[in-house]
N, C-alpha and C positions, 0 to 999 in steps of 0.2 A: 467494490460497486454491485450491486445486483439488479439485472432488469430481466422481467418475464412478462412476455406478450399475453394475450388474452387468450390467443389461438392457440396457446401450447396445450395439448392434451395428453396424458399418459397413455392412451389407448393406442396412441400412434408412435411409441418411442422406438417400434422396429424399423420404421421408415424414415426416422430423423438421423441427421449427422451429426456427431459430438466432434467438436475441433478443439484442441488442447495445445496451448502453448504454455511451457514450463521450466522454471528454472528454481533454483534454491532462496528466492525472494518472493516472486507472487506466482501463481497459477492463474492463466487467464481461459475461460471457457466460452466457447459458442456453442449453441443449437440450434442448427438449419433445418428447415423443411425442403421436401422435393422443389418446393415452387422458389426458393431462394428468399424464403423469409426468415428475418431475424428473430427467434423464439425465445430465446435465453442468452443472458450475458452475464457472467459473473468474473470477478476479478478479488483475490484474496490473497493473504499471506500464506505461503506455502507450508510454514510451520505449524498453522493455526486455522485450519480451512472453517467455515464458517459451517452452521449447520444445514443451512440451505445446500451449500455443497455437497457436503457428505451425502444427503438424502438424494440429489442428481446423479452425483456419481456410482450409486448403489443401483441404479436403473438400467435394464439389461438393453442398451444400444448395441445395436449391430454393426453401425458403420462409425467407427472410431479413428481419428488421426490425429498423431502426437508428434509435436516438434519439441525436441530438447537439446541442449547444447551439446556440441561433438568437440574431440581433442584430438590431437596428432593429425591434423588434415594435411594429407599429402596428394598433390596432384600428379598426373603421370600420363603425359601425350599419348594419343593412340597409337601413333607409329614407334613408341618406344616400350608400349606396354606389353608383356608375356604372362600369360597365366602361369607357368612354369616357375615365375620369379616371385610368387605369392610370399614365400616364405622369407626373401628378404625386404619385401614390403613391411612384411609384420614387425620386423626388428625397430622400425620407427615409432612404433605405439608405445605408450607408458606400460602396457602390461603385455609384452611379446606373448605370452601364454594363452592370451585372451583373443579368441577370432576377431579380426578388423572387418569392418564393414567395408562393402564396396558398392559405389553409385557410377552408373555411366552417364556422362554429361553429352549427350549426343552431338547439341549444337554448338559445344567448344570442342569437341573431338578429343575428350578428356575423361581418364578414368580417375575417381577420387576413392582415396582409401583414409579411414577414419575409424575412431570409436566414439559410440556414446558416453556419457556420465555412466558411470556404472549405476552408482544408486539412483539416479534418475530412471533408469531405463526399468531396474528391478520393480520400483515401484510402481510405475504405469504397466507394465505387464502383467503384474500382479493382481490390478485392477481389471484391465482389459487384456487379456492374454491374446486376443486375436488383433488387438488395434494395428493399423499400417504406419509405423515411424517415419518420418521424414525429417533428414538434416536440415537443419537451419541454412548451411550455405547454399542447399540444393534451391530453396525455396527463393532465398535471396537473389541469387544469379537468374533464376527465372523470372522474377518480376522485374529486375533490370534490363533484361534482354531488348524490350522494346525501344529503349532509350539510348541504345549504344549504336552511334553510326559508324561507317565505314572511315570516316574521317574525324580526326581530333582524339581528345583524351575525355576520359568518363570516370570519376572516382565515386566509387560508391561507400555508405556509411549507414551502417544499420547498429542503431544503440540499444543495446541490451541492460538495463539497470547501471551496472557499475564497469560496463565493457562496450566496446566497438568493435564490429566487423568491417574492415576496411576491405575493398577489393578495387582493381584499377584495369582498364581497358585503356589500349592505345591504337587509334586508327582500326577499331574491330576487334583485335587481337586479344586475348585473355592474358594478362600479366601478372596478376598479384592476387593474392587472398591471405587475411591473416586476421586473428582476433587479439585485441590490445585492452587490458585494464585501464579505464580512465577514472580520474577522481575530479580532475578539475579542466576548464578550458585550455589553460597550457597543456595539459598531457596531452589532448587531442592536437594541440597545434605541432607539438614535438612529433608525433608519430606521421603526421601528414606531411610535414616539410622534411622528415628524414626519407618518407617515400617518394617526394617528389626529387630529392637529391640523386637517390639511388637511381631514378631512369632518367635524369638528367631534364626535369620539366620545369617550365617557367613557374613565377609565383601563382599565377592565376592562369588556370586550363579551362578546357573548352566548358565543360559541365561537371556538376556533381548531384549526383541522386541520394536520397537520404529515406529513411523510415524510423517511426517510434519517437519522434519530437513533437510535443505540442507548441502551439504556434507562440506561447509565451516562454520558452525556453531559450535562455540565452545563448545555447549553441548554436542556433540558427544563425544568428548574425556572424557567428564566427565563419560558417560555410561561406559566406560570400567575401572571405579572404581567399578562399582556394580557388574559386570557379566562377566563370562569367554567367552561366545560368545555374539554377537550383530548381531542381525537379522533385517533389514529393512521391515516394511509392506508395499507389494506393491501388486497392482492388479495381480490376479491369472491368469487373460485371459488380457494382456495389450490392449488397444484400438490400431487401426492401423491408422497412421499418413500418410500424403502425403509429409509432409516436417519434413526432420530429424532435423532441428532447435529446434523443439518442441517436439523432441520423448519423453522428460521425462516428459511431461503431462499425456502422454498416461499411465504410468506406476501407477498414483496415485490411490489408493485402494477405493477412494471416489466413482470412475467410478462404483464401483459393487453396489451402493446402491438401483438400482432396483433389484437386487437379493435378498439383505439381506431384502426388503420391503415384498415380498412373503411368 
């Protein structure tokens, strides 16, 4: 899908924000101006970008934010974290010789070590050397934060093409985060129920938050089997659009990637 607003002007490229969510199946691109208007939206197959996409990516954007998949994600509570143990954390990575990334999740009082998908990272850095990369798990946890009470259980489900990121909070405490490949509804059912069993949870917990599912997706009905209340993660400040036919694009929480990068 390609959408371009009439107020998109090449002479203002340096002032625009380019937001990218990429994997090996699709790339999704947003261009946003300083007033929060959605100027461009593109979604295309990663291995065969459209001519329009190639032209857009060749432009000299100064503010670029990229979210790509992560691997070997390891969380370390602040009270156990020691900078001198970096080499030990490195051993958990697929490629111990390649430096791991470190992100501090202040509100969780936790440090996260991980590696980006090396090919995707190289691809986007070659296009935008000065881009700011934000790991998907950080964005997901930040967006779920307002929906996590001090009492009760909250299951997070973020769907990414053929995989799902599952995370769990119990009584406001961060308990679990991992990524699983899913092909069917039964795959999702297996991973969620196994998570419930590990943490001794009942068949229906207090709340489930989710993203990246359209209203027609049958997985939405499956979510009602897991939780009493279902909440879709959306942008806290939706973008402005001049065309009502694409209003739904403005509500995607990926558009808040720049805020998460700070």
